[in-house]
C-alpha positions in Angstrom: 13.4 -7.3 2.2 12.8 -5.3 5.3 10.9 -2.0 5.3 13.6 0.6 5.6 12.4 4.1 6.5 15.5 5.5 5.0 14.9 4.0 1.5 11.5 5.2 0.4 11.3 4.5 -3.3 12.0 1.9 -6.0 11.4 -1.6 -4.6 10.0 -0.2 -1.4 7.0 1.2 -3.4 6.1 -2.3 -4.8 4.6 -3.3 -1.4 2.1 -1.6 0.9 2.9 -2.1 4.6 -0.4 -1.3 6.4 1.5 -1.6 9.8 3.4 1.7 9.1 1.4 4.9 9.6 3.4 6.8 7.0 2.7 4.2 4.4 -1.0 4.1 5.1 -1.1 7.9 4.7 0.9 7.8 1.5 -1.1 5.1 -0.1 -4.5 6.4 0.9 -3.6 9.7 -0.7 -2.0 8.1 -3.8 -5.0 5.8 -4.4 -7.7 8.2 -3.2 -9.2 5.8 -0.8 -9.9 5.5 2.9 -7.7 3.7 5.4 -10.4 1.1 6.0 -10.7 0.5 2.2 -6.9 0.2 1.8 -6.7 -2.3 4.7 -9.6 -4.4 3.2 -8.1 -4.6 -0.2 -4.6 -5.4 1.0 -6.2 -8.1 3.3 -7.9 -9.6 0.2 -5.3 -9.4 -2.5 -2.0 -8.9 -0.6 0.5 -6.1 -0.2 1.7 -5.8 -3.8 0.8 -2.4 -5.3 0.1 -3.8 -8.7 -2.5 -6.2 -7.2 -4.1 -3.5 -5.1 -4.4 -1.2 -8.0 -5.9 -3.9 -10.2 -8.4 -4.8 -7.5 -9.5 -1.1 -7.1 -10.0 -0.9 -10.9 -12.3 -3.9 -11.1 
């Protein structure tokens, strides 16, 4: 699935694309973390939001 800027919801919110500024802004606000922390966690566990949230809780 490509990252469509016109479809921001549903399946598009299951992945975090750290190469898109608007997604980095959205996810850092949603998760209450810095950009560097977001990039570190996504690099470690992958782009799936459920995995990122789980990693931040542990």
